[in-house]
Short mmCIF file of the C-alpha atoms (twelve columns), coordinates in Angstrom:
data_MODEL
# 
_entry.id   MODEL 
# 
loop_
_atom_site.group_PDB 
_atom_site.id 
_atom_site.type_symbol 
_atom_site.label_atom_id 
_atom_site.label_alt_id 
_atom_site.label_comp_id 
_atom_site.label_asym_id 
_atom_site.label_seq_id 
_atom_site.Cartn_x 
_atom_site.Cartn_y 
_atom_site.Cartn_z 
_atom_site.pdbx_PDB_model_num 
ATOM 1   C CA . MET A 1   -0.276 -33.929 -64.219 1 
ATOM 2   C CA . ASN A 2   -1.751 -30.471 -63.496 1 
ATOM 3   C CA . THR A 3   -1.245 -30.947 -59.785 1 
ATOM 4   C CA . ASN A 4   2.399  -31.932 -60.235 1 
ATOM 5   C CA . LYS A 5   3.067  -28.980 -62.525 1 
ATOM 6   C CA . THR A 6   1.471  -26.597 -60.029 1 
ATOM 7   C CA . SER A 7   3.559  -27.918 -57.119 1 
ATOM 8   C CA . PHE A 8   6.683  -27.781 -59.302 1 
ATOM 9   C CA . ARG A 9   6.065  -24.077 -60.040 1 
ATOM 10  C CA . VAL A 10  5.013  -23.027 -56.530 1 
ATOM 11  C CA . GLY A 11  7.921  -24.792 -54.803 1 
ATOM 12  C CA . PRO A 12  10.691 -22.573 -56.238 1 
ATOM 13  C CA . ALA A 13  8.539  -19.502 -55.589 1 
ATOM 14  C CA . ILE A 14  8.262  -20.394 -51.907 1 
ATOM 15  C CA . MET A 15  11.990 -21.064 -51.728 1 
ATOM 16  C CA . LEU A 16  12.760 -17.719 -53.357 1 
ATOM 17  C CA . ALA A 17  10.441 -15.898 -50.947 1 
ATOM 18  C CA . GLY A 18  12.156 -17.612 -48.038 1 
ATOM 19  C CA . LEU A 19  15.577 -16.538 -49.282 1 
ATOM 20  C CA . LEU A 20  14.385 -12.945 -49.655 1 
ATOM 21  C CA . VAL A 21  12.970 -12.924 -46.128 1 
ATOM 22  C CA . SER A 22  16.241 -14.339 -44.751 1 
ATOM 23  C CA . ALA A 23  18.316 -11.773 -46.617 1 
ATOM 24  C CA . LEU A 24  16.072 -8.950  -45.447 1 
ATOM 25  C CA . THR A 25  16.308 -10.153 -41.851 1 
ATOM 26  C CA . ALA A 26  20.095 -10.337 -42.028 1 
ATOM 27  C CA . PHE A 27  20.305 -6.868  -43.568 1 
ATOM 28  C CA . THR A 28  18.017 -5.418  -40.886 1 
ATOM 29  C CA . SER A 29  20.059 -7.038  -38.115 1 
ATOM 30  C CA . CYS A 30  23.294 -5.625  -39.521 1 
ATOM 31  C CA . GLY A 31  21.795 -2.167  -39.715 1 
ATOM 32  C CA . THR A 32  20.480 -2.167  -36.167 1 
ATOM 33  C CA . MET A 33  22.592 -0.310  -33.601 1 
ATOM 34  C CA . PRO A 34  23.558 -2.570  -30.697 1 
ATOM 35  C CA . SER A 35  21.786 -1.816  -27.484 1 
ATOM 36  C CA . GLY A 36  23.853 -1.067  -24.425 1 
ATOM 37  C CA . PRO A 37  24.072 1.002   -21.239 1 
ATOM 38  C CA . GLN A 38  23.481 4.738   -21.516 1 
ATOM 39  C CA . MET A 39  26.629 5.432   -19.502 1 
ATOM 40  C CA . PRO A 40  30.214 4.554   -20.453 1 
ATOM 41  C CA . VAL A 41  31.272 1.678   -18.199 1 
ATOM 42  C CA . ASN A 42  34.767 1.670   -16.680 1 
ATOM 43  C CA . PRO A 43  36.118 4.525   -18.794 1 
ATOM 44  C CA . VAL A 44  39.832 5.283   -18.507 1 
ATOM 45  C CA . MET A 45  40.322 8.803   -17.168 1 
ATOM 46  C CA . GLU A 46  44.028 9.522   -17.242 1 
ATOM 47  C CA . LYS A 47  45.786 11.578  -14.598 1 
ATOM 48  C CA . PRO A 48  45.433 15.292  -15.346 1 
ATOM 49  C CA . GLY A 49  48.528 17.010  -16.659 1 
ATOM 50  C CA . SER A 50  48.225 17.176  -20.404 1 
ATOM 51  C CA . THR A 51  45.276 19.574  -20.315 1 
ATOM 52  C CA . PRO A 52  45.757 23.332  -19.757 1 
ATOM 53  C CA . ILE A 53  45.397 24.667  -16.222 1 
ATOM 54  C CA . ILE A 54  42.277 26.754  -15.743 1 
ATOM 55  C CA . LEU A 55  42.239 29.047  -12.714 1 
ATOM 56  C CA . ARG A 56  39.365 28.651  -10.259 1 
ATOM 57  C CA . GLU A 57  38.043 30.294  -7.124  1 
ATOM 58  C CA . GLY A 58  40.299 29.383  -4.190  1 
ATOM 59  C CA . ASP A 59  43.454 28.935  -6.275  1 
ATOM 60  C CA . VAL A 60  46.427 30.804  -4.833  1 
ATOM 61  C CA . VAL A 61  48.442 32.640  -7.478  1 
ATOM 62  C CA . LYS A 62  51.720 34.513  -7.334  1 
ATOM 63  C CA . VAL A 63  51.927 37.548  -9.614  1 
ATOM 64  C CA . THR A 64  55.477 38.755  -10.223 1 
ATOM 65  C CA . PHE A 65  56.556 41.992  -11.915 1 
ATOM 66  C CA . PRO A 66  60.241 41.596  -12.867 1 
ATOM 67  C CA . GLY A 67  60.601 45.331  -13.576 1 
ATOM 68  C CA . SER A 68  58.581 46.473  -10.539 1 
ATOM 69  C CA . PRO A 69  59.059 44.032  -7.655  1 
ATOM 70  C CA . ASN A 70  57.189 46.340  -5.287  1 
ATOM 71  C CA . LEU A 71  53.992 45.246  -7.055  1 
ATOM 72  C CA . ASP A 72  54.578 41.524  -6.493  1 
ATOM 73  C CA . THR A 73  51.668 39.812  -4.763  1 
ATOM 74  C CA . THR A 74  50.530 36.335  -3.713  1 
ATOM 75  C CA . GLN A 75  46.843 35.867  -3.011  1 
ATOM 76  C CA . PRO A 76  43.888 33.505  -3.485  1 
ATOM 77  C CA . ILE A 77  41.299 34.058  -6.170  1 
ATOM 78  C CA . ARG A 78  38.204 35.193  -4.323  1 
ATOM 79  C CA . ARG A 79  34.832 33.479  -4.445  1 
ATOM 80  C CA . ASP A 80  33.657 36.070  -6.969  1 
ATOM 81  C CA . GLY A 81  36.537 35.031  -9.241  1 
ATOM 82  C CA . LYS A 82  38.540 38.247  -8.780  1 
ATOM 83  C CA . LEU A 83  41.987 39.336  -7.635  1 
ATOM 84  C CA . ASN A 84  42.670 42.665  -5.921  1 
ATOM 85  C CA . LEU A 85  45.887 43.994  -7.449  1 
ATOM 86  C CA . PRO A 86  48.045 47.045  -6.713  1 
ATOM 87  C CA . LEU A 87  47.350 50.180  -8.778  1 
ATOM 88  C CA . ILE A 88  44.552 48.654  -10.891 1 
ATOM 89  C CA . GLY A 89  42.281 47.165  -8.229  1 
ATOM 90  C CA . GLU A 90  39.941 44.240  -8.940  1 
ATOM 91  C CA . LEU A 91  40.457 41.999  -11.947 1 
ATOM 92  C CA . ASP A 92  38.616 38.857  -13.101 1 
ATOM 93  C CA . ALA A 93  40.901 35.793  -12.995 1 
ATOM 94  C CA . SER A 94  38.684 32.729  -12.649 1 
ATOM 95  C CA . GLY A 95  38.168 30.721  -15.828 1 
ATOM 96  C CA . MET A 96  41.422 31.844  -17.411 1 
ATOM 97  C CA . SER A 97  44.690 30.019  -17.985 1 
ATOM 98  C CA . PRO A 98  47.776 31.485  -16.247 1 
ATOM 99  C CA . SER A 99  49.197 32.587  -19.599 1 
ATOM 100 C CA . ALA A 100 45.925 34.321  -20.545 1 
ATOM 101 C CA . LEU A 101 45.924 36.101  -17.187 1 
ATOM 102 C CA . GLN A 102 49.514 37.186  -17.806 1 
ATOM 103 C CA . ASP A 103 48.504 38.769  -21.136 1 
ATOM 104 C CA . LYS A 104 45.546 40.455  -19.471 1 
ATOM 105 C CA . LEU A 105 47.779 41.903  -16.757 1 
ATOM 106 C CA . VAL A 106 50.311 43.195  -19.277 1 
ATOM 107 C CA . GLN A 107 47.497 45.146  -20.937 1 
ATOM 108 C CA . ALA A 108 46.026 46.323  -17.629 1 
ATOM 109 C CA . TYR A 109 49.416 47.594  -16.408 1 
ATOM 110 C CA . ALA A 110 50.532 49.012  -19.768 1 
ATOM 111 C CA . SER A 111 50.431 52.611  -18.487 1 
ATOM 112 C CA . GLN A 112 51.643 51.758  -15.001 1 
ATOM 113 C CA . ILE A 113 54.927 49.888  -15.523 1 
ATOM 114 C CA . SER A 114 57.838 50.265  -17.922 1 
ATOM 115 C CA . SER A 115 58.544 46.545  -18.275 1 
ATOM 116 C CA . LYS A 116 55.960 44.681  -20.323 1 
ATOM 117 C CA . GLU A 117 56.490 41.459  -18.434 1 
ATOM 118 C CA . VAL A 118 54.217 39.866  -15.841 1 
ATOM 119 C CA . ILE A 119 54.555 36.306  -14.551 1 
ATOM 120 C CA . VAL A 120 51.619 34.355  -13.074 1 
ATOM 121 C CA . GLN A 121 52.346 31.155  -11.126 1 
ATOM 122 C CA . VAL A 122 49.883 28.828  -9.425  1 
ATOM 123 C CA . VAL A 123 51.064 28.345  -5.833  1 
ATOM 124 C CA . SER A 124 48.289 25.961  -4.829  1 
ATOM 125 C CA . SER A 125 45.089 24.737  -6.363  1 
ATOM 126 C CA . SER A 126 42.215 22.926  -4.701  1 
ATOM 127 C CA . PHE A 127 38.825 21.811  -5.914  1 
ATOM 128 C CA . PRO A 128 35.772 20.113  -4.431  1 
ATOM 129 C CA . VAL A 129 34.051 16.857  -5.362  1 
ATOM 130 C CA . TYR A 130 30.962 15.393  -3.739  1 
ATOM 131 C CA . VAL A 131 30.490 11.838  -2.510  1 
ATOM 132 C CA . THR A 132 27.042 10.509  -1.678  1 
ATOM 133 C CA . GLY A 133 25.188 7.232   -1.281  1 
ATOM 134 C CA . ALA A 134 26.422 4.162   0.595   1 
ATOM 135 C CA . VAL A 135 29.565 5.682   2.136   1 
ATOM 136 C CA . MET A 136 30.349 6.324   5.781   1 
ATOM 137 C CA . HIS A 137 30.579 10.124  5.629   1 
ATOM 138 C CA . PRO A 138 28.844 11.496  2.531   1 
ATOM 139 C CA . GLY A 139 29.515 15.100  1.643   1 
ATOM 140 C CA . LYS A 140 32.064 17.454  0.139   1 
ATOM 141 C CA . VAL A 141 35.673 16.370  -0.326  1 
ATOM 142 C CA . SER A 142 38.348 18.952  -1.171  1 
ATOM 143 C CA . THR A 143 41.657 18.105  -2.758  1 
ATOM 144 C CA . ASP A 144 44.732 20.022  -3.908  1 
ATOM 145 C CA . HIS A 145 46.078 17.189  -6.077  1 
ATOM 146 C CA . PRO A 146 44.720 14.841  -8.773  1 
ATOM 147 C CA . MET A 147 42.267 12.444  -7.116  1 
ATOM 148 C CA . THR A 148 40.639 9.236   -8.318  1 
ATOM 149 C CA . ALA A 149 37.061 8.210   -7.601  1 
ATOM 150 C CA . LEU A 150 38.271 5.474   -5.237  1 
ATOM 151 C CA . GLU A 151 40.418 7.936   -3.304  1 
ATOM 152 C CA . ALA A 152 37.443 10.292  -2.946  1 
ATOM 153 C CA . VAL A 153 35.312 7.471   -1.540  1 
ATOM 154 C CA . MET A 154 38.056 6.659   0.970   1 
ATOM 155 C CA . GLU A 155 38.247 10.341  1.964   1 
ATOM 156 C CA . ALA A 156 34.507 10.083  2.655   1 
ATOM 157 C CA . GLY A 157 35.161 7.331   5.197   1 
ATOM 158 C CA . GLY A 158 35.049 4.423   2.771   1 
ATOM 159 C CA . PHE A 159 32.185 2.237   1.632   1 
ATOM 160 C CA . ASN A 160 29.343 1.114   3.835   1 
ATOM 161 C CA . TYR A 161 30.170 -2.522  3.142   1 
ATOM 162 C CA . ASP A 162 26.815 -3.703  4.492   1 
ATOM 163 C CA . THR A 163 24.878 -1.965  1.731   1 
ATOM 164 C CA . ALA A 164 27.215 -0.554  -0.942  1 
ATOM 165 C CA . ASN A 165 27.070 -1.739  -4.537  1 
ATOM 166 C CA . MET A 166 30.710 -1.110  -5.420  1 
ATOM 167 C CA . LYS A 167 30.354 -2.507  -8.936  1 
ATOM 168 C CA . GLU A 168 28.035 0.223   -10.250 1 
ATOM 169 C CA . VAL A 169 29.388 3.495   -8.890  1 
ATOM 170 C CA . LYS A 170 28.040 6.498   -10.803 1 
ATOM 171 C CA . ILE A 171 29.903 9.705   -11.685 1 
ATOM 172 C CA . ASP A 172 28.032 12.844  -12.780 1 
ATOM 173 C CA . ARG A 173 30.066 15.599  -14.443 1 
ATOM 174 C CA . ASN A 174 29.018 19.008  -15.746 1 
ATOM 175 C CA . VAL A 175 30.911 19.896  -18.926 1 
ATOM 176 C CA . SER A 176 30.040 23.363  -20.230 1 
ATOM 177 C CA . GLY A 177 26.478 23.033  -18.951 1 
ATOM 178 C CA . VAL A 178 25.971 19.499  -20.287 1 
ATOM 179 C CA . MET A 179 25.771 16.634  -17.801 1 
ATOM 180 C CA . GLN A 180 27.910 13.593  -18.577 1 
ATOM 181 C CA . HIS A 181 27.356 10.282  -16.779 1 
ATOM 182 C CA . TYR A 182 29.808 7.455   -16.157 1 
ATOM 183 C CA . GLN A 183 29.698 4.099   -14.396 1 
ATOM 184 C CA . ILE A 184 32.729 2.448   -12.810 1 
ATOM 185 C CA . ASP A 185 33.391 -0.846  -11.051 1 
ATOM 186 C CA . LEU A 186 35.366 -0.003  -7.928  1 
ATOM 187 C CA . LYS A 187 35.099 -3.528  -6.569  1 
ATOM 188 C CA . ASP A 188 37.313 -4.817  -9.378  1 
ATOM 189 C CA . ILE A 189 39.883 -2.149  -8.573  1 
ATOM 190 C CA . LEU A 190 39.789 -2.969  -4.865  1 
ATOM 191 C CA . THR A 191 40.299 -6.675  -5.538  1 
ATOM 192 C CA . GLY A 192 43.069 -6.083  -8.074  1 
ATOM 193 C CA . LYS A 193 41.066 -7.238  -11.092 1 
ATOM 194 C CA . GLY A 194 40.738 -3.768  -12.603 1 
ATOM 195 C CA . THR A 195 43.432 -1.196  -13.239 1 
ATOM 196 C CA . ASN A 196 41.522 1.716   -14.788 1 
ATOM 197 C CA . SER A 197 41.917 4.906   -12.775 1 
ATOM 198 C CA . PHE A 198 39.059 7.372   -13.053 1 
ATOM 199 C CA . TYR A 199 40.476 10.802  -12.207 1 
ATOM 200 C CA . LEU A 200 37.990 13.373  -11.022 1 
ATOM 201 C CA . GLN A 201 37.371 16.926  -12.152 1 
ATOM 202 C CA . PRO A 202 36.087 19.861  -10.079 1 
ATOM 203 C CA . ASN A 203 32.519 19.449  -8.803  1 
ATOM 204 C CA . ASP A 204 32.177 15.817  -9.916  1 
ATOM 205 C CA . ILE A 205 29.467 13.935  -8.002  1 
ATOM 206 C CA . ILE A 206 30.241 10.338  -6.995  1 
ATOM 207 C CA . TYR A 207 27.210 8.232   -6.089  1 
ATOM 208 C CA . VAL A 208 27.621 4.796   -4.515  1 
ATOM 209 C CA . PRO A 209 24.285 2.969   -4.868  1 
ATOM 210 C CA . GLU A 210 22.977 0.366   -2.453  1 
ATOM 211 C CA . ARG A 211 22.753 -3.291  -3.385  1 
ATOM 212 C CA . PHE A 212 19.291 -4.546  -4.256  1 
ATOM 213 C CA . THR A 213 17.940 -6.641  -1.425  1 
ATOM 214 C CA . PRO A 214 14.660 -8.480  -2.082  1 
ATOM 215 C CA . PHE A 215 12.060 -8.477  0.642   1 
# 
């Protein structure tokens, strides 16, 4: 009788402990962040156009003075980020939007012109990206129009199809001093299975890794 009573009391205790362990395990699993790659895979980078234009070295700008057309000038922004303008001389332009540069010029010319109107237009804009790894001609690629990662690879001579791992192409991007990393599958895009277009930004680095080949 004592043995039966003992087993009758211990049995529910064991069952209760088991239920608590199961519940704790489930709770822990739900609270655990899923593991995954450190880089966003196949992100959609839409074609530039909705973001403000920021002037850069090499951009050609046209500065028009409606009230003083003799001051009109068209010139590239120099490598030091400056323009050399009539009457006022050198002026920083790189890193500004065209509208911000217009406001800056209105202030700079306040004592020089009667009309308080200056118009800044971007005549042409080009920027570099860099392609390295398993491509035919790695190096710097310059473009004056929105460019995708696949287009940049093609400008670099295309993939080295003997060695290139087209499914894990890496993009490194410097955003305000912080490096961002992306991974894209260009093989899917080439074969028509993927439609995401990854548009590049100035100074992006595209790295095409080699396929792993065991010895």
